[in-house]
C-alpha positions as CSV (number, residue, x, y, z in Angstrom):
1,M,-11.3,-11.3,-10.6
2,S,-9.5,-9.7,-12.3
3,I,-5.8,-8.0,-11.2
4,L,-7.4,-4.8,-12.0
5,Q,-10.1,-5.3,-9.9
6,D,-8.1,-6.2,-6.9
7,Y,-6.4,-3.1,-7.2
8,E,-9.2,-1.2,-7.2
9,K,-10.5,-3.3,-4.4
10,I,-7.7,-2.9,-2.1
11,K,-7.7,1.1,-3.2
12,R,-11.0,1.8,-1.9
13,E,-9.9,-0.2,1.3
14,I,-6.9,2.0,1.7
15,G,-8.5,5.4,1.3
16,K,-7.6,8.0,-0.8
17,E,-5.0,8.9,1.3
18,R,-3.0,6.3,2.4
19,Y,-3.5,5.1,-1.5
20,S,-1.9,8.8,-2.4
21,H,0.7,7.7,0.3
22,I,2.0,4.8,-1.9
23,E,2.2,6.6,-5.1
24,E,4.6,9.5,-3.0
25,F,6.2,6.2,-1.9
26,L,6.5,4.6,-5.2
27,E,8.0,7.5,-7.2
28,T,10.9,7.4,-4.5
29,H,11.3,3.5,-4.7
30,E,11.6,3.9,-8.7
31,H,12.0,0.1,-8.5
32,Y,9.0,-0.8,-7.0
33,L,5.9,-1.2,-9.1
34,L,1.9,-0.7,-7.0
35,S,2.1,-4.8,-7.4
36,D,5.5,-5.2,-5.3
37,V,3.6,-3.2,-2.5
38,Y,0.7,-4.9,-2.4
39,Y,1.8,-8.5,-2.7
40,R,5.4,-8.7,-1.0
41,E,5.4,-8.6,2.4
42,S,8.9,-6.9,2.7
43,V,7.9,-3.8,0.3
44,W,4.6,-3.7,2.5
45,K,6.9,-3.1,5.6
46,E,8.8,-1.2,4.3
47,F,6.5,1.6,2.6
48,E,4.8,1.3,6.2
49,A,8.6,2.5,7.5
50,W,8.8,5.2,5.2
51,E,5.1,6.3,5.7
52,R,5.6,6.4,9.7
53,E,8.8,8.3,8.7
54,N,7.0,11.1,6.5
55,Y,3.6,11.1,7.9
56,K,4.6,11.1,11.5
57,N,0.5,12.2,12.0
58,Y,-0.7,9.8,10.4
59,I,-3.4,7.5,11.8
60,P,-3.7,4.4,9.0
61,P,-6.9,2.8,9.2
62,Q,-8.1,0.1,11.7
63,P,-8.6,-3.1,11.3
64,E,-6.0,-3.9,9.0
65,I,-7.2,-4.4,5.3
66,D,-8.1,-7.4,3.3
67,F,-5.4,-8.2,1.1
68,P,-5.6,-10.7,-1.5
69,E,-4.8,-14.2,-0.2
70,C,-1.4,-14.0,-2.7
71,L,-0.1,-11.3,-0.2
72,F,2.7,-12.4,1.7
């Protein structure tokens, strides 16, 4: 599977609303790339903290997303 196919799979699993949160996070954190959010635990946790702060009523989908093995 190519990296673009991985991204599309993750995007489907995350859902449109959460993916839009990631896009907004990246707009405000220009030093990160989409791959940083997907594949680096520290950046994913930073995104989650940002998301909790900016979307207090948002409840992420459960169960957690099944990311590719190289994540974390």
